[in-house]
C-alpha positions as CSV (number, residue, x, y, z in Angstrom):
1,M,0.2,0.1,-0.1
2,N,2.8,2.4,0.9
3,T,4.8,1.6,-2.3
4,E,1.1,2.6,-4.5
5,K,1.1,5.6,-2.8
6,K,4.9,7.0,-3.4
7,I,4.1,5.4,-7.1
8,V,1.1,7.8,-6.8
9,N,2.9,11.1,-5.0
10,Q,5.9,10.7,-7.4
11,K,3.7,11.1,-10.8
12,K,1.6,14.6,-9.4
13,A,4.8,16.0,-7.6
14,G,6.4,17.6,-10.7
15,G,6.6,21.7,-11.4
16,F,6.7,24.5,-9.2
17,L,4.3,22.9,-6.1
18,G,6.1,19.8,-6.3
19,W,8.7,21.8,-5.8
20,V,7.6,23.6,-3.0
21,E,6.2,20.5,-1.4
22,R,9.7,18.8,-1.4
23,V,11.7,21.5,-0.2
24,G,8.9,22.5,2.6
25,N,8.9,18.9,3.8
26,K,13.0,19.2,4.0
27,I,12.5,21.7,6.7
28,P,12.8,20.7,10.0
29,H,9.6,19.2,12.3
30,P,7.6,22.3,13.5
31,F,8.3,21.9,16.7
32,I,12.1,22.9,15.5
33,L,11.4,25.2,13.1
34,F,9.7,27.4,15.2
35,L,12.5,26.9,18.0
36,W,14.9,28.0,15.3
37,L,12.3,31.4,14.3
38,I,12.5,31.8,17.9
39,V,16.2,32.4,18.1
40,I,16.0,34.8,15.0
41,V,13.2,36.9,16.9
42,W,16.0,36.9,19.7
43,I,18.8,38.1,17.6
44,A,16.5,40.3,15.5
45,S,14.9,42.2,18.9
46,F,19.0,42.2,20.0
47,I,20.1,44.3,16.9
48,C,17.1,46.3,16.1
49,A,17.1,47.6,20.1
50,K,21.1,48.6,19.9
51,M,20.3,50.2,16.3
52,G,17.5,52.1,18.3
53,V,14.6,51.1,15.7
54,S,11.5,52.8,16.6
55,V,8.1,53.6,15.0
56,K,5.4,56.5,15.7
57,N,2.1,55.4,16.9
58,P,-0.4,56.5,14.1
59,V,-2.8,57.6,16.7
60,D,-1.5,58.8,19.2
61,G,2.3,60.1,18.1
62,K,3.7,58.1,20.7
63,V,7.0,56.3,20.0
64,V,7.2,52.8,19.7
65,A,10.9,51.1,19.8
66,V,11.7,47.6,19.3
67,K,12.6,45.8,22.7
68,N,15.1,43.6,23.2
69,L,14.3,40.1,24.1
70,L,17.7,39.4,25.6
71,S,17.6,42.1,28.2
72,G,17.2,41.8,31.5
73,E,13.5,43.3,31.0
74,G,13.3,40.4,28.2
75,I,14.8,37.4,29.7
76,R,12.2,38.1,33.1
77,Y,9.2,38.4,30.5
78,M,10.0,35.6,29.2
79,L,10.0,33.4,32.2
80,E,7.1,34.8,34.2
81,N,5.4,34.3,30.8
82,M,6.1,31.1,29.4
83,I,3.1,28.8,31.0
84,K,0.7,31.9,30.3
85,N,2.0,32.2,26.7
86,F,1.2,28.6,26.5
87,T,-2.5,28.0,27.9
88,G,-3.6,31.6,26.7
89,F,-2.9,30.5,23.2
90,A,-6.3,31.4,21.7
91,P,-6.7,28.4,19.2
92,L,-5.7,26.1,22.1
93,G,-9.2,25.9,24.3
94,L,-11.2,26.3,21.5
95,V,-9.4,23.4,19.3
96,L,-9.7,21.2,22.4
97,T,-13.4,21.7,22.7
98,M,-14.2,21.1,19.6
99,T,-11.9,17.9,19.6
100,L,-14.3,16.5,22.3
101,G,-17.1,16.7,20.7
102,I,-16.4,15.9,16.7
103,G,-13.9,12.8,18.1
104,M,-16.9,11.4,20.2
105,A,-19.3,11.7,16.8
106,E,-16.3,10.2,15.2
107,Q,-15.8,7.1,17.7
108,V,-19.4,5.8,18.2
109,G,-20.2,6.0,14.4
110,F,-22.6,9.1,14.2
111,M,-20.1,10.9,11.5
112,T,-19.9,7.6,9.6
113,T,-23.5,6.8,9.3
114,F,-24.3,10.4,8.7
115,M,-22.1,10.4,5.4
116,K,-23.2,7.3,4.2
117,E,-27.1,9.2,4.4
118,T,-26.7,12.9,3.2
119,I,-23.4,13.0,1.5
120,L,-22.9,9.4,-0.6
121,G,-24.3,10.4,-4.7
122,A,-24.2,14.2,-4.1
123,S,-22.6,15.6,-7.3
124,P,-18.9,16.2,-6.7
125,K,-19.2,19.6,-7.9
126,V,-22.0,20.2,-6.0
127,L,-20.5,18.8,-2.9
128,T,-17.0,21.0,-3.3
129,F,-19.3,24.0,-4.2
130,M,-20.9,24.0,-0.9
131,I,-18.4,23.1,1.8
132,M,-16.5,26.2,-0.1
133,L,-19.5,28.1,0.2
134,I,-20.4,27.0,4.1
135,G,-16.6,27.5,4.6
136,I,-16.7,31.1,3.6
137,C,-19.6,32.2,5.2
138,G,-18.5,30.2,8.7
139,N,-17.0,33.4,9.8
140,I,-20.2,34.1,11.6
141,A,-19.0,31.8,13.5
142,S,-15.9,34.1,14.1
143,D,-12.7,31.4,14.4
144,A,-14.5,28.2,15.1
145,A,-15.6,27.4,11.1
146,I,-11.6,27.1,11.1
147,V,-11.3,24.1,13.6
148,V,-14.5,22.6,12.7
149,I,-14.7,22.7,8.4
150,P,-11.6,21.3,7.8
151,A,-12.0,18.6,9.7
152,I,-15.4,17.5,8.1
153,A,-14.5,18.4,4.9
154,A,-12.0,15.5,5.3
155,V,-14.0,12.7,6.8
156,I,-16.8,14.0,4.2
157,F,-14.3,13.3,0.8
158,V,-12.8,10.6,2.2
159,S,-16.7,9.1,2.8
160,V,-17.1,9.5,-1.1
161,G,-13.9,8.1,-2.0
162,R,-11.8,11.3,-2.7
163,H,-8.8,12.5,-1.0
164,P,-9.6,13.6,2.5
165,L,-5.9,16.2,2.2
166,A,-8.3,17.9,-0.6
167,G,-10.8,18.1,1.5
168,I,-8.9,20.0,4.5
169,A,-7.6,22.0,1.6
170,I,-10.7,23.4,0.9
171,G,-12.2,23.6,4.3
172,Y,-8.7,25.8,5.2
173,A,-9.0,27.8,2.4
174,S,-12.9,28.6,2.6
175,T,-12.5,29.6,6.1
176,T,-9.2,31.3,5.8
177,A,-8.4,33.0,2.7
178,G,-12.4,33.9,2.4
179,F,-12.6,35.2,6.1
180,S,-13.9,38.6,5.5
181,A,-16.5,37.4,2.5
182,N,-20.5,36.2,4.1
183,L,-23.7,36.8,2.8
184,I,-24.9,38.3,5.7
185,V,-23.6,40.7,8.1
186,A,-21.1,39.4,10.6
187,G,-19.3,40.6,13.9
188,T,-16.1,40.9,11.5
189,D,-18.2,43.7,10.0
190,A,-19.4,45.3,13.3
191,L,-15.4,45.5,14.5
192,L,-13.6,46.8,11.8
193,A,-16.4,49.4,11.0
194,G,-15.8,50.3,14.7
195,I,-12.2,50.5,14.0
196,T,-12.7,52.5,10.7
197,T,-15.3,55.3,12.1
198,E,-12.5,56.3,15.0
199,S,-9.7,56.3,12.4
200,L,-12.3,58.9,10.0
201,Q,-12.5,60.8,12.7
202,I,-8.8,61.9,12.8
203,V,-10.3,64.1,9.5
204,N,-13.9,64.2,9.7
205,K,-15.1,64.4,13.5
206,G,-18.6,63.7,12.5
207,G,-17.6,60.9,9.7
208,S,-18.7,57.0,10.4
209,I,-19.5,54.0,8.4
210,T,-22.1,51.2,9.5
211,P,-21.7,47.4,9.5
212,V,-23.0,46.8,6.4
213,S,-20.8,49.3,4.4
214,N,-19.3,46.5,2.6
215,W,-22.5,44.1,2.2
216,Y,-22.8,44.2,-1.1
217,F,-19.6,43.4,-2.5
218,M,-19.1,40.9,0.3
219,A,-22.2,39.1,-0.5
220,A,-21.1,39.1,-4.4
221,S,-17.4,38.3,-3.5
222,T,-18.8,35.2,-1.3
223,I,-20.0,33.5,-4.8
224,I,-17.6,34.8,-6.9
225,L,-14.6,33.2,-4.3
226,A,-16.7,29.8,-4.0
227,V,-16.9,29.0,-7.3
228,I,-13.5,29.9,-8.4
229,G,-12.4,27.8,-5.2
230,T,-14.4,25.0,-6.3
231,L,-12.6,25.3,-9.9
232,I,-9.1,25.1,-7.9
233,S,-9.9,22.1,-6.2
234,E,-11.2,19.9,-8.9
235,R,-9.0,21.6,-11.7
236,I,-5.8,21.9,-9.4
237,I,-5.8,19.9,-6.3
238,E,-7.6,16.5,-6.7
239,P,-5.9,15.9,-9.9
240,R,-2.1,17.0,-8.2
241,L,-2.9,14.5,-5.2
242,G,-4.0,11.3,-7.2
243,V,-5.7,8.5,-5.2
244,Y,-6.1,8.3,-2.0
245,K,-4.2,4.8,-0.5
246,G,-3.5,6.1,3.2
247,K,-4.4,4.9,6.5
248,K,-8.0,6.0,7.2
249,Q,-9.3,4.5,5.0
250,V,-13.9,3.9,4.7
251,T,-15.5,1.4,3.5
252,H,-18.8,1.5,2.2
253,E,-21.1,-0.9,4.0
254,P,-25.0,-0.6,3.7
255,V,-26.4,1.4,6.7
256,K,-27.5,-1.1,9.1
257,A,-31.2,-0.7,10.4
258,E,-30.2,0.5,13.9
259,E,-27.7,2.5,12.4
260,K,-30.8,4.3,10.5
261,K,-32.8,4.7,13.8
262,G,-30.1,5.8,15.6
263,L,-29.4,8.5,12.8
264,R,-33.2,9.5,12.9
265,K,-33.3,9.5,16.6
266,A,-30.1,11.9,16.9
267,G,-31.9,14.2,13.9
268,I,-34.8,14.8,16.7
269,A,-32.5,15.4,19.2
270,A,-30.9,18.0,17.7
271,L,-34.1,19.4,16.2
272,I,-35.0,20.0,19.6
273,Y,-31.7,21.6,20.8
274,V,-31.8,23.6,17.9
275,L,-35.5,25.0,18.4
276,G,-35.1,25.0,22.2
277,L,-31.5,27.7,20.9
278,I,-34.3,29.3,18.6
279,A,-36.9,29.8,21.4
280,I,-34.0,31.2,23.9
281,L,-33.2,34.1,21.0
282,I,-36.5,35.5,19.8
283,P,-37.0,37.7,23.0
284,K,-35.1,40.9,22.4
285,T,-34.1,40.2,25.8
286,S,-33.0,37.3,26.1
287,F,-29.7,36.8,27.8
288,L,-27.8,35.6,24.4
289,R,-28.7,38.8,22.8
290,D,-26.5,42.1,23.4
291,P,-27.3,43.4,26.4
292,K,-27.0,47.0,25.3
293,T,-28.3,46.6,21.9
294,H,-30.3,43.6,21.6
295,T,-28.6,42.5,18.5
296,L,-27.4,39.1,17.8
297,V,-24.7,40.7,15.6
298,P,-22.6,40.7,17.8
299,S,-24.0,38.4,21.0
300,P,-23.3,36.6,23.8
301,F,-24.7,33.8,21.3
302,L,-22.0,33.7,18.4
303,N,-19.3,34.7,21.5
304,S,-20.9,31.1,22.9
305,I,-20.6,29.6,19.9
306,I,-18.0,26.7,20.7
307,P,-19.6,25.4,23.9
308,L,-23.2,25.2,21.6
309,L,-21.5,23.2,18.7
310,L,-19.9,21.1,21.7
311,F,-23.1,20.5,23.8
312,L,-24.6,19.7,20.3
313,F,-22.3,17.0,19.1
314,I,-22.2,15.4,22.2
315,L,-26.3,15.2,22.3
316,V,-25.9,13.6,19.0
317,S,-23.7,11.4,19.6
318,Y,-24.9,10.4,22.6
319,V,-28.3,9.3,21.5
320,Y,-27.0,7.4,18.4
321,G,-24.6,5.9,20.5
322,K,-27.2,4.9,23.0
323,E,-29.2,3.2,20.2
324,V,-26.5,1.6,18.2
325,G,-24.6,0.1,21.2
326,K,-21.4,1.8,21.7
327,I,-22.8,3.9,24.5
328,K,-23.6,1.4,27.5
329,T,-23.1,3.5,30.2
330,M,-22.4,7.4,31.0
331,A,-18.5,6.1,31.7
332,D,-18.6,5.5,27.9
333,V,-18.8,9.2,27.2
334,P,-15.4,10.5,28.6
335,K,-13.8,7.1,27.2
336,Y,-14.4,8.3,23.7
337,M,-13.3,11.8,24.4
338,S,-10.6,10.3,25.7
339,I,-9.6,8.8,23.1
340,A,-10.4,11.9,20.8
341,I,-7.8,13.9,22.9
342,K,-5.0,11.3,22.1
343,D,-4.7,12.4,19.1
344,M,-3.7,15.8,19.6
345,A,-1.6,15.2,21.6
346,S,1.3,16.4,19.0
347,Y,-0.6,19.5,18.3
348,I,-0.5,20.5,22.3
349,V,3.3,19.8,22.8
350,L,3.4,21.9,19.0
351,V,1.6,24.6,20.7
352,F,4.3,24.7,23.2
353,V,6.4,26.4,21.6
354,I,4.1,28.2,19.1
355,G,2.7,30.4,21.7
356,Q,6.0,31.2,22.9
357,F,7.1,32.2,19.3
358,I,4.2,34.5,18.9
359,A,4.2,36.0,22.0
360,Y,7.9,37.3,22.0
361,F,7.2,38.5,18.1
362,N,4.5,40.6,19.7
363,W,6.2,41.8,22.5
364,S,9.2,43.1,21.2
365,N,7.1,44.9,18.3
366,L,9.0,44.0,15.4
367,G,5.4,43.2,13.6
368,Y,4.4,46.9,14.7
369,A,8.2,48.2,13.5
370,I,7.4,46.1,10.2
371,A,3.8,47.3,9.6
372,V,4.3,51.1,10.1
373,N,7.5,51.3,8.1
374,G,6.0,49.6,5.4
375,A,2.7,51.7,5.5
376,N,4.8,55.1,5.6
377,G,6.8,53.8,2.3
378,L,3.1,52.8,0.8
379,K,2.5,56.5,1.6
380,A,5.3,58.1,0.4
381,A,4.7,56.4,-3.1
382,N,2.2,58.8,-3.2
383,L,0.0,57.2,-5.9
384,T,-4.0,57.3,-6.9
385,G,-6.6,55.1,-8.4
386,I,-6.2,51.4,-9.5
387,P,-2.4,51.1,-9.0
388,L,-2.7,52.7,-4.9
389,F,-5.2,49.9,-4.1
390,I,-4.0,47.0,-6.0
391,L,-0.7,48.2,-4.0
392,F,-2.5,48.9,-0.8
393,I,-3.8,45.3,-1.2
394,L,-0.8,43.3,-2.0
395,F,1.2,45.5,1.4
396,V,-1.8,44.2,3.3
397,A,-1.3,40.6,2.2
398,F,2.3,41.2,2.8
399,V,2.0,42.1,6.4
400,N,-0.5,39.6,6.8
401,L,2.4,36.6,6.8
402,F,3.9,38.5,10.2
403,I,0.7,39.7,11.8
404,G,-2.3,37.5,11.8
405,S,-4.8,39.5,14.3
406,G,-7.0,41.2,11.5
407,S,-8.4,43.2,13.9
408,A,-5.0,44.0,15.5
409,K,-3.8,44.8,11.9
410,W,-6.5,47.0,11.0
411,S,-6.1,48.8,14.1
412,L,-2.7,50.0,13.5
413,L,-3.0,50.4,9.5
414,A,-6.3,52.2,9.6
415,P,-5.4,55.5,11.3
416,I,-2.7,55.9,7.9
417,F,-4.9,54.9,5.5
418,V,-8.2,56.2,6.1
419,P,-7.6,59.6,6.4
420,M,-5.1,59.2,3.6
421,F,-7.6,57.4,1.2
422,Y,-10.6,60.2,2.5
423,L,-8.4,63.2,1.8
424,L,-7.7,61.7,-2.2
425,D,-11.7,61.7,-2.1
426,Y,-12.3,58.0,-1.2
427,N,-15.4,56.4,1.2
428,P,-13.7,54.8,3.7
429,A,-15.5,51.8,3.0
430,L,-13.4,51.3,0.2
431,T,-10.1,51.7,1.9
432,Q,-11.5,48.9,4.9
433,M,-12.7,46.8,1.7
434,L,-9.4,46.9,0.5
435,Y,-7.7,46.2,3.4
436,R,-10.0,42.8,3.8
437,I,-9.0,41.3,0.6
438,G,-5.4,41.4,1.7
439,D,-6.0,40.6,5.4
440,S,-7.9,37.3,4.1
441,T,-5.9,35.6,1.2
442,T,-2.3,35.1,2.9
443,N,-3.1,33.6,6.0
444,I,-3.4,30.3,4.8
445,I,0.4,30.3,3.7
446,S,2.0,32.0,6.6
447,P,3.4,29.4,8.9
448,L,2.6,32.2,11.8
449,F,-1.3,31.8,11.4
450,P,-2.0,30.5,14.7
451,Y,-4.5,28.0,12.8
452,F,-2.1,26.9,10.9
453,P,-0.4,23.5,13.2
454,I,-3.9,22.4,13.2
455,I,-3.7,21.9,9.6
456,L,-0.8,20.1,10.0
457,G,-2.0,18.3,12.5
458,L,-4.5,17.1,10.3
459,F,-2.8,16.3,7.5
460,Y,-0.6,14.1,8.9
461,E,-3.6,12.2,10.9
462,Y,-4.5,11.3,7.2
463,D,-0.8,11.0,5.9
464,E,2.1,10.5,7.7
465,E,4.5,11.5,5.0
466,S,2.8,15.2,4.8
467,G,4.8,18.3,6.2
468,V,4.7,21.5,6.4
469,G,5.7,21.8,2.4
470,T,2.8,19.6,1.8
471,V,0.3,22.2,3.2
472,L,2.3,25.3,1.4
473,S,2.1,23.3,-1.7
474,L,-1.9,22.7,-1.7
475,M,-2.4,26.2,-0.3
476,I,-0.5,28.2,-2.7
477,P,-3.1,27.6,-5.6
478,Y,-5.7,28.7,-3.5
479,S,-4.2,32.2,-1.6
480,I,-2.3,33.3,-5.3
481,I,-5.7,32.9,-7.3
482,L,-8.0,33.8,-4.6
483,L,-6.3,37.0,-4.1
484,I,-5.9,37.6,-7.8
485,T,-9.4,37.0,-8.8
486,W,-10.4,39.1,-5.6
487,I,-8.6,42.2,-6.7
488,I,-9.9,41.8,-10.5
489,F,-13.4,41.9,-9.1
490,A,-12.7,44.8,-6.9
491,V,-11.4,46.7,-9.8
492,I,-14.4,45.9,-12.2
493,W,-16.3,47.0,-9.3
494,Y,-14.7,50.0,-8.9
495,M,-14.8,50.8,-12.5
496,I,-18.7,50.5,-12.8
497,G,-19.0,52.7,-9.8
498,L,-21.4,50.3,-7.3
499,P,-22.0,50.9,-4.1
500,L,-20.3,49.0,-1.4
501,G,-23.1,48.9,0.9
502,P,-26.0,50.2,1.9
503,G,-25.3,54.6,1.8
504,A,-21.5,53.5,1.1
505,P,-20.8,55.1,-2.6
506,I,-17.3,54.6,-3.7
507,R,-16.4,58.1,-3.4
């Protein structure tokens, strides 16, 4: 089986992407890689601090200097915060929580039966498109979709005889490269609009934009990106991967009567659960709505989406498991959860060193200095119109490789570019829209992105020969093509002069 698998991979590993995979997989184990990156950050912070590298905060004018991690202050910071950097790593709790629910559903057989009954026989094009579309819209649940959808897409793909790495790839690309797009207004819209409004008031005290200021463009982008993502998957990614001959094969045995009955009961339980949530959400005074505005976007409901999904997975898994005989006592529930968590051991070890690296990089202000100096250089280029738009998007895409947080990055760049574009007679909604394109598309090719190790772990789960190079070689086509597509779409939108959202003309 391994020989067959290597022959398939050799046939598909040519060209630039094959080179990326081969070179990338020669990179040391991610744990060792991030240890080296930590050393590089130490050295860079030491040199920059000794040279007196600093930048001016665009909001309050205060000078922000690069700090030396090898100074007494830096060493104290690293020692005192080592545990906090590990346990406080944002995706860790999210990933482990969802693993408890999804892992239990897999262990009792619910996921396999569900796929057999609902997915098998579906048109590949419809299946790929729907995963891409759902993934893009998944940002309504913030980062939760980045964890959930790639894992489920892998199970779906292997269930229908397709390569699971292609499922992970399209799940990751849709949730991450298309993060800003959505058919509906999400929490991201409100968060970015607030930062944009504050920056606009630097030059226009009464100016503001609303969370729906990019809605028309982002809704249209969702469909465009879903179509292009589907074509990338089916024309580039899957042909390159070939036939899957890995260890996690799924045999398509007929669904047994007790499995159908268990699935039906689990479906009823899920329906009751969802209806109960809806009943709680309907009153404007609901404790799951925003206590001040009584809205659902943003709201405690969206902030609690991970625990709510966990309870749903546990509920359907328990009901299904009881019916098919996999769960006989309540003690079986933690047993299946423990099995699922065991598979996450390597990820937990990796998070320890990644958490340190990201914390050190942020504390040293190196990323801040890169962003501000780059922004000042772009401003000094004195461009206007489409060349300015494209250069701004590419600049944001580059900075995004170093600073993953979209809100943190926009808080840094908006005070520079919103007033600049406004004085050139462009609506701040346009500046925000251009930012969102660059901020999304390069997430998937940045090893510094907090969720990159999760995807690396998923790849390894289905193919033990995969590494950093494998992930990058599959994600580069999505990143480049979606970036180019989105830029072209934005230019066409601008040239036609369509409004970006309700009450948000381009100028």
